[in-house]
C-alpha positions as a Markdown table, in Angstrom:
| # | Residue | x | y | z |
|---|---|---|---|---|
| 1 | Unk | -6.0 | -69.9 | -86.4 |
| 2 | Unk | -2.1 | -70.2 | -85.5 |
| 3 | Unk | -1.9 | -66.7 | -84.7 |
| 4 | Unk | -4.9 | -66.7 | -82.4 |
| 5 | Unk | -4.0 | -69.9 | -80.6 |
| 6 | Unk | -0.6 | -68.6 | -79.7 |
| 7 | Unk | -2.1 | -65.4 | -78.5 |
| 8 | Unk | -4.6 | -67.5 | -76.5 |
| 9 | Unk | -1.8 | -69.5 | -74.9 |
| 10 | Unk | 0.0 | -66.4 | -73.8 |
| 11 | Unk | -3.3 | -65.1 | -72.2 |
| 12 | Unk | -3.7 | -68.5 | -70.3 |
| 13 | Unk | -0.1 | -67.8 | -68.7 |
| 14 | Unk | -1.4 | -64.3 | -67.6 |
| 15 | Unk | 0.0 | -62.1 | -70.2 |
| 16 | Unk | -1.4 | -59.6 | -72.7 |
| 17 | Unk | -1.6 | -60.5 | -76.4 |
| 18 | Unk | -3.4 | -59.7 | -79.6 |
| 19 | Unk | -3.6 | -61.4 | -82.9 |
| 20 | Unk | -5.0 | -60.5 | -86.2 |
| 21 | Unk | -4.6 | -61.9 | -90.0 |
| 22 | Unk | -4.1 | -59.8 | -93.1 |
| 23 | Unk | -5.5 | -61.0 | -96.4 |
| 24 | Unk | -4.8 | -60.2 | -99.9 |
| 25 | Unk | -6.5 | -62.3 | -102.5 |
| 26 | Unk | -9.4 | -64.2 | -100.6 |
| 27 | Unk | -9.5 | -67.4 | -102.0 |
| 28 | Unk | -8.2 | -71.1 | -100.8 |
| 29 | Unk | -4.5 | -71.4 | -101.1 |
| 30 | Unk | -3.6 | -67.8 | -101.5 |
| 31 | Unk | -0.7 | -66.5 | -99.4 |
| 32 | Unk | -1.9 | -64.8 | -96.1 |
| 33 | Unk | -0.3 | -63.2 | -93.2 |
| 34 | Unk | -1.2 | -63.0 | -89.6 |
| 35 | Unk | 0.5 | -61.2 | -86.7 |
| 36 | Unk | 0.7 | -61.8 | -83.1 |
| 37 | Unk | 2.0 | -59.6 | -80.3 |
| 38 | Unk | 2.9 | -60.7 | -76.7 |
| 39 | Unk | 3.7 | -58.7 | -73.8 |
| 40 | Unk | 3.7 | -58.3 | -70.0 |
| 41 | Unk | 2.3 | -54.9 | -70.5 |
| 42 | Unk | -0.8 | -53.4 | -72.2 |
| 43 | Unk | -0.6 | -53.4 | -76.0 |
| 44 | Unk | -1.7 | -50.4 | -77.6 |
| 45 | Unk | -0.1 | -50.7 | -81.1 |
| 46 | Unk | -2.3 | -52.4 | -83.4 |
| 47 | Unk | -0.7 | -52.1 | -86.6 |
| 48 | Unk | 0.9 | -54.9 | -88.7 |
| 49 | Unk | 4.3 | -56.1 | -87.4 |
| 50 | Unk | 7.2 | -55.0 | -89.8 |
| 51 | Unk | 10.1 | -56.1 | -87.7 |
| 52 | Unk | 9.2 | -59.4 | -86.0 |
| 53 | Unk | 11.3 | -61.2 | -83.3 |
| 54 | Unk | 10.0 | -64.6 | -84.8 |
| 55 | Unk | 9.0 | -65.1 | -88.4 |
| 56 | Unk | 7.1 | -68.5 | -88.9 |
| 57 | Unk | 6.8 | -69.6 | -92.7 |
| 58 | Unk | 4.3 | -72.2 | -93.1 |
| 59 | Unk | 5.0 | -73.0 | -96.8 |
| 60 | Unk | 8.3 | -72.9 | -97.7 |
| 61 | Unk | 7.4 | -72.1 | -101.4 |
| 62 | Unk | 6.7 | -68.7 | -100.3 |
| 63 | Unk | 10.3 | -68.2 | -100.0 |
| 64 | Unk | 10.4 | -68.2 | -103.9 |
| 65 | Unk | 8.1 | -65.7 | -104.4 |
| 66 | Unk | 7.7 | -63.5 | -101.3 |
| 67 | Unk | 10.8 | -61.8 | -99.6 |
| 68 | Unk | 9.4 | -63.1 | -96.1 |
| 69 | Unk | 12.4 | -62.4 | -94.0 |
| 70 | Unk | 12.7 | -58.7 | -94.8 |
| 71 | Unk | 12.7 | -56.9 | -91.4 |
| 72 | Unk | 13.5 | -59.9 | -89.4 |
| 73 | Unk | 15.5 | -58.7 | -86.4 |
| 74 | Unk | 19.1 | -59.7 | -86.2 |
| 75 | Unk | 18.6 | -61.5 | -82.9 |
| 76 | Unk | 15.3 | -62.9 | -84.0 |
| 77 | Unk | 14.4 | -66.5 | -85.1 |
| 78 | Unk | 12.6 | -68.2 | -88.1 |
| 79 | Unk | 10.6 | -71.2 | -87.8 |
| 80 | Unk | 10.2 | -72.7 | -91.4 |
| 81 | Unk | 7.7 | -75.7 | -92.4 |
| 82 | Unk | 10.2 | -77.9 | -94.3 |
| 83 | Unk | 12.0 | -81.3 | -94.4 |
| 84 | Unk | 15.1 | -79.6 | -94.9 |
| 85 | Unk | 17.8 | -79.0 | -92.2 |
| 86 | Unk | 18.2 | -75.4 | -91.0 |
| 87 | Unk | 21.4 | -75.0 | -92.8 |
| 88 | Unk | 20.1 | -75.9 | -96.1 |
| 89 | Unk | 17.3 | -73.2 | -95.9 |
| 90 | Unk | 18.1 | -70.0 | -97.7 |
| 91 | Unk | 16.1 | -67.2 | -96.0 |
| 92 | Unk | 18.1 | -64.4 | -97.5 |
| 93 | Unk | 19.3 | -63.4 | -94.1 |
| 94 | Unk | 21.5 | -65.2 | -91.7 |
| 95 | Unk | 19.7 | -66.1 | -88.7 |
| 96 | Unk | 18.7 | -68.7 | -86.0 |
| 97 | Unk | 16.3 | -70.9 | -87.7 |
| 98 | Unk | 14.2 | -74.2 | -86.5 |
| 99 | Unk | 12.8 | -76.2 | -89.1 |
| 100 | Unk | 10.3 | -79.0 | -89.1 |
| 101 | Unk | 8.4 | -81.2 | -91.5 |
| 102 | Unk | 4.9 | -79.9 | -90.2 |
| 103 | Unk | 3.2 | -81.0 | -93.4 |
| 104 | Unk | 4.0 | -84.8 | -92.9 |
| 105 | Unk | 3.3 | -84.3 | -89.2 |
| 106 | Unk | -0.2 | -82.9 | -90.2 |
| 107 | Unk | -0.7 | -85.8 | -92.6 |
| 108 | Unk | 0.0 | -88.3 | -90.0 |
| 109 | Unk | -2.2 | -86.7 | -87.2 |
| 110 | Unk | -4.7 | -85.0 | -89.2 |
| 111 | Unk | -4.9 | -86.8 | -92.5 |
| 112 | Unk | -4.7 | -83.4 | -94.1 |
| 113 | Unk | -1.8 | -80.8 | -94.9 |
| 114 | Unk | -3.2 | -78.4 | -92.3 |
| 115 | Unk | -0.1 | -77.1 | -90.3 |
| 116 | Unk | -1.2 | -74.3 | -88.4 |
| 117 | Unk | -1.4 | -76.5 | -85.0 |
| 118 | Unk | 1.8 | -78.6 | -85.9 |
| 119 | Unk | 3.9 | -75.4 | -86.4 |
| 120 | Unk | 3.0 | -74.0 | -82.9 |
| 121 | Unk | 4.9 | -76.7 | -81.4 |
| 122 | Unk | 8.1 | -75.7 | -83.3 |
| 123 | Unk | 7.4 | -72.3 | -82.0 |
| 124 | Unk | 7.7 | -73.5 | -78.5 |
| 125 | Unk | 10.8 | -75.2 | -79.5 |
| 126 | Unk | 12.1 | -72.2 | -81.0 |
| 127 | Unk | 11.6 | -69.9 | -77.9 |
| 128 | Unk | 10.2 | -70.5 | -74.5 |
| 129 | Unk | 8.1 | -67.4 | -74.6 |
| 130 | Unk | 5.2 | -69.6 | -74.3 |
| 131 | Unk | 5.2 | -73.1 | -73.1 |
| 132 | Unk | 4.3 | -75.9 | -75.0 |
| 133 | Unk | 1.8 | -77.1 | -72.2 |
| 134 | Unk | 0.0 | -73.7 | -72.5 |
| 135 | Unk | -0.1 | -73.9 | -76.4 |
| 136 | Unk | -1.6 | -77.4 | -76.2 |
| 137 | Unk | -4.1 | -76.2 | -73.5 |
| 138 | Unk | -5.0 | -73.4 | -76.0 |
| 139 | Unk | -5.3 | -75.7 | -79.1 |
| 140 | Unk | -7.7 | -78.1 | -77.2 |
| 141 | Unk | -9.9 | -74.9 | -76.1 |
| 142 | Unk | -9.9 | -73.5 | -79.2 |
| 143 | Unk | -10.2 | -76.3 | -81.9 |
| 144 | Unk | -12.1 | -78.8 | -79.5 |
| 145 | Unk | -14.9 | -76.0 | -78.9 |
| 146 | Unk | -15.1 | -75.5 | -82.8 |
| 147 | Unk | -14.5 | -79.1 | -84.1 |
| 148 | Unk | -15.1 | -81.3 | -81.2 |
| 149 | Unk | -13.0 | -83.0 | -78.4 |
| 150 | Unk | -11.3 | -85.4 | -80.7 |
| 151 | Unk | -10.2 | -82.7 | -83.1 |
| 152 | Unk | -8.7 | -80.7 | -80.1 |
| 153 | Unk | -6.7 | -83.7 | -78.7 |
| 154 | Unk | -5.1 | -84.8 | -82.2 |
| 155 | Unk | -4.2 | -81.1 | -82.8 |
| 156 | Unk | -2.6 | -81.2 | -79.7 |
| 157 | Unk | -0.6 | -84.2 | -80.3 |
| 158 | Unk | 0.5 | -82.7 | -83.8 |
| 159 | Unk | 2.1 | -79.8 | -81.9 |
| 160 | Unk | 3.7 | -82.4 | -79.5 |
| 161 | Unk | 5.1 | -84.2 | -82.3 |
| 162 | Unk | 6.5 | -80.9 | -83.9 |
| 163 | Unk | 8.0 | -79.9 | -80.8 |
| 164 | Unk | 9.9 | -83.2 | -80.7 |
| 165 | Unk | 11.2 | -83.5 | -84.3 |
| 166 | Unk | 12.1 | -79.8 | -84.6 |
| 167 | Unk | 15.8 | -79.1 | -85.7 |
| 168 | Unk | 17.7 | -75.8 | -84.8 |
| 169 | Unk | 20.6 | -74.4 | -86.6 |
| 170 | Unk | 21.5 | -71.2 | -88.7 |
| 171 | Unk | 19.9 | -70.7 | -92.0 |
| 172 | Unk | 21.6 | -69.3 | -95.1 |
| 173 | Unk | 21.5 | -65.7 | -96.4 |
| 174 | Unk | 22.5 | -66.1 | -100.0 |
| 175 | Unk | 19.2 | -65.6 | -101.6 |
| 176 | Unk | 18.3 | -62.2 | -103.1 |
| 177 | Unk | 15.4 | -60.4 | -101.6 |
| 178 | Unk | 13.6 | -57.6 | -103.2 |
| 179 | Unk | 10.2 | -56.3 | -102.8 |
| 180 | Unk | 7.6 | -57.1 | -105.6 |
| 181 | Unk | 6.5 | -54.6 | -108.1 |
| 182 | Unk | 3.8 | -52.3 | -106.6 |
| 183 | Unk | 1.3 | -50.4 | -108.8 |
| 184 | Unk | 0.2 | -47.3 | -107.1 |
| 185 | Unk | -1.8 | -45.3 | -109.6 |
| 186 | Unk | -3.6 | -41.9 | -109.4 |
| 187 | Unk | -6.8 | -41.7 | -110.0 |
| 188 | Unk | -6.8 | -40.7 | -113.5 |
| 189 | Unk | -4.4 | -44.0 | -114.3 |
| 190 | Unk | -7.1 | -46.4 | -112.3 |
| 191 | Unk | -8.6 | -48.9 | -115.1 |
| 192 | Unk | -12.4 | -48.7 | -115.2 |
| 193 | Unk | -12.9 | -52.6 | -114.1 |
| 194 | Unk | -12.0 | -54.8 | -117.1 |
| 195 | Unk | -13.0 | -52.4 | -119.8 |
| 196 | Unk | -9.2 | -51.7 | -120.6 |
| 197 | Unk | -7.0 | -54.2 | -122.4 |
| 198 | Unk | -4.2 | -55.5 | -120.7 |
| 199 | Unk | -1.0 | -53.3 | -120.5 |
| 200 | Unk | 2.3 | -53.0 | -118.7 |
| 201 | Unk | 3.5 | -50.4 | -116.2 |
| 202 | Unk | 6.6 | -50.8 | -114.5 |
| 203 | Unk | 7.1 | -54.4 | -115.2 |
| 204 | Unk | 3.6 | -55.2 | -113.8 |
| 205 | Unk | 0.8 | -56.5 | -116.0 |
| 206 | Unk | -2.4 | -54.7 | -115.5 |
| 207 | Unk | -5.9 | -55.4 | -116.8 |
| 208 | Unk | -7.3 | -58.7 | -117.6 |
| 209 | Unk | -5.2 | -61.6 | -117.5 |
| 210 | Unk | -2.6 | -60.0 | -115.2 |
| 211 | Unk | -3.1 | -63.1 | -112.9 |
| 212 | Unk | -1.0 | -65.2 | -115.3 |
| 213 | Unk | 2.2 | -63.5 | -113.7 |
| 214 | Unk | 1.0 | -65.0 | -110.4 |
| 215 | Unk | 2.5 | -68.4 | -110.3 |
| 216 | Unk | -0.3 | -70.0 | -108.1 |
| 217 | Unk | 1.4 | -73.5 | -108.8 |
| 218 | Unk | 3.7 | -72.8 | -105.6 |
| 219 | Unk | 0.5 | -72.7 | -103.4 |
| 220 | Unk | -0.3 | -76.6 | -103.5 |
| 221 | Unk | 1.3 | -79.5 | -101.7 |
| 222 | Unk | 0.7 | -82.0 | -104.3 |
| 223 | Unk | 1.0 | -81.9 | -108.1 |
| 224 | Unk | -0.4 | -84.4 | -111.0 |
| 225 | Unk | 1.1 | -87.0 | -112.9 |
| 226 | Unk | -0.1 | -88.0 | -116.1 |
| 227 | Unk | 0.0 | -91.6 | -117.7 |
| 228 | Unk | -0.7 | -91.4 | -121.4 |
| 229 | Unk | -1.1 | -95.1 | -121.9 |
| 230 | Unk | -4.1 | -95.2 | -119.6 |
| 231 | Unk | -5.8 | -91.7 | -121.0 |
| 232 | Unk | -9.0 | -92.6 | -123.2 |
| 233 | Unk | -9.3 | -88.9 | -124.0 |
| 234 | Unk | -12.8 | -88.3 | -122.2 |
| 235 | Unk | -11.4 | -84.8 | -121.6 |
| 236 | Unk | -13.1 | -84.9 | -118.0 |
| 237 | Unk | -10.0 | -83.5 | -116.3 |
| 238 | Unk | -9.8 | -80.8 | -119.1 |
| 239 | Unk | -13.4 | -79.7 | -118.5 |
| 240 | Unk | -13.2 | -79.7 | -114.3 |
| 241 | Unk | -9.9 | -78.0 | -114.0 |
| 242 | Unk | -10.6 | -74.9 | -112.0 |
| 243 | Unk | -7.5 | -72.9 | -113.2 |
| 244 | Unk | -7.3 | -74.1 | -116.7 |
| 245 | Unk | -4.0 | -75.8 | -116.1 |
| 246 | Unk | -4.7 | -78.7 | -118.7 |
| 247 | Unk | -4.2 | -78.3 | -122.5 |
| 248 | Unk | -5.2 | -80.7 | -125.3 |
| 249 | Unk | -2.8 | -81.5 | -127.8 |
| 250 | Unk | -3.3 | -82.4 | -131.3 |
| 251 | Unk | -2.5 | -86.2 | -130.7 |
| 252 | Unk | -5.4 | -86.1 | -127.9 |
| 253 | Unk | -3.0 | -86.5 | -125.3 |
| 254 | Unk | -2.9 | -83.7 | -122.2 |
| 255 | Unk | -0.3 | -81.2 | -121.2 |
| 256 | Unk | -0.3 | -80.0 | -117.4 |
| 257 | Unk | 1.0 | -76.3 | -116.8 |
| 258 | Unk | 2.3 | -77.0 | -113.2 |
| 259 | Unk | 3.0 | -73.1 | -113.0 |
| 260 | Unk | -0.6 | -72.5 | -112.0 |
| 261 | Unk | -1.8 | -76.0 | -110.8 |
| 262 | Unk | -2.6 | -75.7 | -107.1 |
| 263 | Unk | -3.1 | -79.4 | -106.4 |
| 264 | Unk | -6.6 | -79.6 | -105.8 |
| 265 | Unk | -6.7 | -83.1 | -107.3 |
| 266 | Unk | -10.2 | -82.9 | -109.0 |
| 267 | Unk | -8.6 | -84.1 | -112.2 |
| 268 | Unk | -7.4 | -87.2 | -110.4 |
| 269 | Unk | -10.8 | -87.7 | -109.0 |
| 270 | Unk | -12.8 | -87.4 | -112.1 |
| 271 | Unk | -10.5 | -89.6 | -114.5 |
| 272 | Unk | -12.2 | -93.1 | -115.0 |
| 273 | Unk | -9.0 | -94.7 | -115.9 |
| 274 | Unk | -6.8 | -93.4 | -113.3 |
| 275 | Unk | -4.4 | -91.7 | -115.8 |
| 276 | Unk | -3.9 | -89.2 | -113.5 |
| 277 | Unk | -2.4 | -89.3 | -109.8 |
| 278 | Unk | -1.4 | -86.9 | -107.2 |
| 279 | Unk | 1.7 | -87.1 | -105.6 |
| 280 | Unk | 3.2 | -85.0 | -102.6 |
| 281 | Unk | 5.7 | -82.3 | -104.1 |
| 282 | Unk | 9.3 | -83.1 | -103.4 |
| 283 | Unk | 8.4 | -86.8 | -102.4 |
| 284 | Unk | 8.7 | -88.3 | -106.0 |
| 285 | Unk | 6.4 | -89.9 | -108.1 |
C-alpha cells in the first residue's frame, strides 16, 4: 500500500510511476518487499529494483535477518522506522539516513502498529521528489476510498506527523552484510513434498522442520511477559499459541521461546488470571 500510494502521489503531480509487491512466505507478519519507480518519462522496465535511490525499512528488526542495504546507491538515502537517531543505526553501509518512530506515530493516530502511511511522511522529508501535500492527497484518495473518509484523514495526519518528527543524519556501516544461503537444487535433488527426512545442504535445513531456522520472533512489535505467581496452570495459552512458542515445565510453570513469538497476543487474551501481558518491544516491561 505504501508503494502504491507514493506512486499515486507522483501521478497526481503529472509524472510516470509504477509500483508492485514481492511476496515470499504469504503469511501475516512475514517480511515482504515492494518496489516503486517514478520518472518524468515513460517507464518500460518492470523488473524488481536492485539498486534503489531510496531504501525504506519499515521494521528495523529486518536489519538483523536481511542484508536490506545491499545495492543502495552511494548517493542514495535510507528511511528507517526506528526510535533511534540516524547516527545510531547501522545499515552496513554509510549513507544519508532519515529515521522516524513510525510505529509510535501509527499507534497514536491509528491505534494499531500499521506504519505504511506514516513512513510516507518520512520519505517526503528525506527527498522532495514527491511533495508531502501530494502524498497526503493520495493517502486520502486511496485509504478513504477503501476504508472511509475518517480513515483517509487519520492516515494523512500520521504522514504529516512523521514528516515533522523525522530526523536526518548519516547512518553507520559497521554491520557485516552477506546474502543468506540459497538452495537451488537440480530436479533430481528436489524433495518430494514432506516425504523426505530433514537434512542439511550448504548450511540450510531442507525438509520438514526447516522453518525452525527462521527466527520469526523478529516480526512482531510486542512480546509477552509472564508472571508465575498469577498462573493457575490452565494451559489455555499453551493450547492456543499458533507458533508453539510456549512450553510447559515440570513444575507446571511456562517457558516462552521468544525467538519464534510474533507477538500476536492470543496468550494474553485467553489467560483468565492476567498472568501474561503484552509489551511493546524495546519499551520495557
